[in-house]
N, C-alpha and C positions, 0 to 999 in steps of 0.2 A: 504493500499500500504506499502510495506517494502522498504525502501529507504537508500542508503548510500551516504553521502555528504561529500565533502572535500573542504578546502580552503587552498591554499598554495600561496596566493597572496602577503602576507605581511612578516614583520620581524618574526612574529610568526604565525603559522597556527593551524588547527585542523581538525579532522575527526569526523563524527557522524553518528550513526546507528539510524534511525528514522522510526516511523510508523504513518501513518495518512490517512486521507480522506478529503472530502469537509467540514466535521464538526468537526473533532477532530484531535489532533496532540500529539505525544508522543516521547520524546528523550530516546531512550534505552541506549545509552552510547555516551559520548562526550570525546574525547581524545585530549589533546592540543599537538602541535608539535613545537619544537624550530626551529626557522629560520636558514637557512644556512646548515641544515642537512636533507633537504626534500628527496634527492635522496637516503639517507641511511635509513631514518626512516619511510618513507611513507608506503611501502609495509608491513614491520613488524607490523606497527600500524594497518593497515587494517586487516591483518591476525589474530592479537591478539583480535581485537574487535569481530570478528565472533566466534573465539575459546571461549572467555569468555562468549558469550551469547548463545552458543551451537546452532548456526545457520549456516547452510551451505550457502556459497556464491551464489550457484545456486538458493537458495530460495528467493533472492532478486527480487523485481519487477523492480527496476529502480536505476539510479545513478543521482547525481546532483554535479556540479562543478563550482567554481568561475572561470570565463573566463577572468577576468581582471577588471580594470587595476591593475598594481602592478609590483612585482619583475619578470623580464624577465625569469630568471632561475627558480624561484618557480613556476610560471604559466605554464611553459613548462613541468616541471616534473609532475605537477598535472594533466594537461590535457592529457599528453601522457599516464600516468598510467590509467586514467579513460577510454580513448578511447580504450586502450588495453583490459581492463576488459569487456567493452561493446561488443567489437568484439567477444571475446572468449565466453562470456555467452549469447550473443544476447539479451541485455537488453536495454531499451530506456534510453536516456540521456537528462536532462535539464541543460542548461547553465545559469548562473546568473552573471550579472555584480555587483561588489561590491558597486559601486555608486547607482545602481538601488536598491540593497538590502537595503542600509541605508535609501533611500528615502522611501521604502515601510514600513520597520519597524518603522520609526519615523514620517511619515507623516500621514495625515488624508484625507479620501476620499474627493474629490472635490477640494483639496487645491493643490497649486504648491509648490514644494520643490527643492532647489539646494543643492546637497550634494557634499562635497569637501574632497579630500584626498590628503595627502603629496605625491608629485612625485619625491622628492629629487631635488638637484641642484636648490633650490629656486624656484621651480615650483609646481603647484598644478593641480590635476585632477579635472575637474568640470563636473557634471551631473545635467541637469535640466529636471524635471519630472512633469507631472500632475498625481496626485495619484487617482486611481480608486478603487472601492470597494475591489477588490482582487489582484490588479496588479499596475503597474505604466507605463504610456505612456511616452516614451522618447521624449523629445524636442530636446536636443542635448547634446553630450559629447565632451569635449575638454580639452587641456592642455594650461596652460598660466603661465607666471612669476607671482609669488604671488604679487610682487610689482605693476604689471600691471593690476591685477584683479579688475574689476569694480563692486562692490556689488550692486550698484544702478541699474545696467542694467540686473541683474539676476532675475529669476522668483521666487517669493514667499519666503518662509522661508529659511534661510541659516543654514546648519548644517555640523559639522564635528566631527569625533572621535579623532582628533589630537589637543591636547592642545596648542602646540606652534602656530599652524595655527590660532586657536581661538584667542589667545592673539594678534597676528599680525593684524588680521582683526579688531578687537575691537579697537586697536590703531588707525586704519584708520577710525574709526567712524561707522563700519559696526555692525548690529545687528545679531549675530551669536550664535547658540545654540551648546554647547559641548554635545555629545551623546556618549554612550558606544560603543566600538568596537564590531563588530559582529563576531560570530564564526559559525562553520559549521552547528550546529543545526538550526540556523535561515536560512541558505542557503537551508537546507533540507526542511524546512517549505515552503519556497518559490518555491523550486523545485517541490514539490508535487502539488502545485497550478497550475504551469505551465503545468505539464504533464496532470492533469486532464482537463485543458482547451485546450489540443492538441498542446501545444507548445513543440514539440519534436525536438531536434537537430539531425542533421545527424552526427554521430560519425566518420564516415569516411572522412568527409570534414570540420568539424567545426574547427575553429582556435582560437588562443588567441586574446583577444581584448586589444591590447597594448595601444591604443589611440595615442601613439608616437612610432617612429621607434627606434630600438636598435642601439647601437654604431656601431655594425658590419655593419648594413645596411647603416648608415650615412657614415661612413668612407670608405666604399667599393664602394660607388657610383661613377661612371665614372666622371672625371672632364671635364668640357666643356670650 
C-alpha cells in the first residue's frame, strides 16, 4: 500500500510518503514543515514529494492525517487539504489522534497508557488507552488544567513528548516518561494498520477532533 500522511497538529508538522502492508513498512520520504506556514507550505511540500519520487499522486492507495488535538488552524488546513485530495482522487482516508499515536508507538500490548500533550493556556490534552497488538482502544480523551490533573487517577503509564509538562508532573510526584515527538511517518504506519483493519473515515463528513471548543465558538455562544 502506497500512502501519504500529514501532521499539521502542532507548532511544527511534517508530511511523509510511505509504503507498507501488514508485515512491512518503509518511509520513502519525510519532509518537515514549519508551524505557522501550513497554508502556504503544505501543498508545495506535497507536490515536491511526489515529483522527487517520480510518483503520480493518482498512484497513491490512501491518505492518513492527524485529526487532533492541537492547533485549530493547523488541523483545519491539514484536514481540508486531505479531504479535497481524497474527493478528487477517490482514495480512502485514515484519521489518527496524536494522543492515540503516542500511546501506540510508546506502549506495549496489554498495558494501559495515558498520553499527555500541551494544550496551551496552562492546560493539557489527556488520552487514556488500552494497548492492543496493532492498535489502541480509547478509554477517554479530555482536557484539564495542568495544575488540576490527578496522575493517580489515570490509567497505566504516563507519557508525554513535552519537556515542561514532564517537569511539572514530576514536581507533583508523578512518574512520567518523556518520549520523542512523532512525525508523519509514524502516522503513516498507524494509518496503514487502520486501513487494513477496515477503519476507513468518510472524507465527506469527518471533522477535526479538537477536544475543546475554539475561541470563536466560545465567545459567539448566545448569552443566557
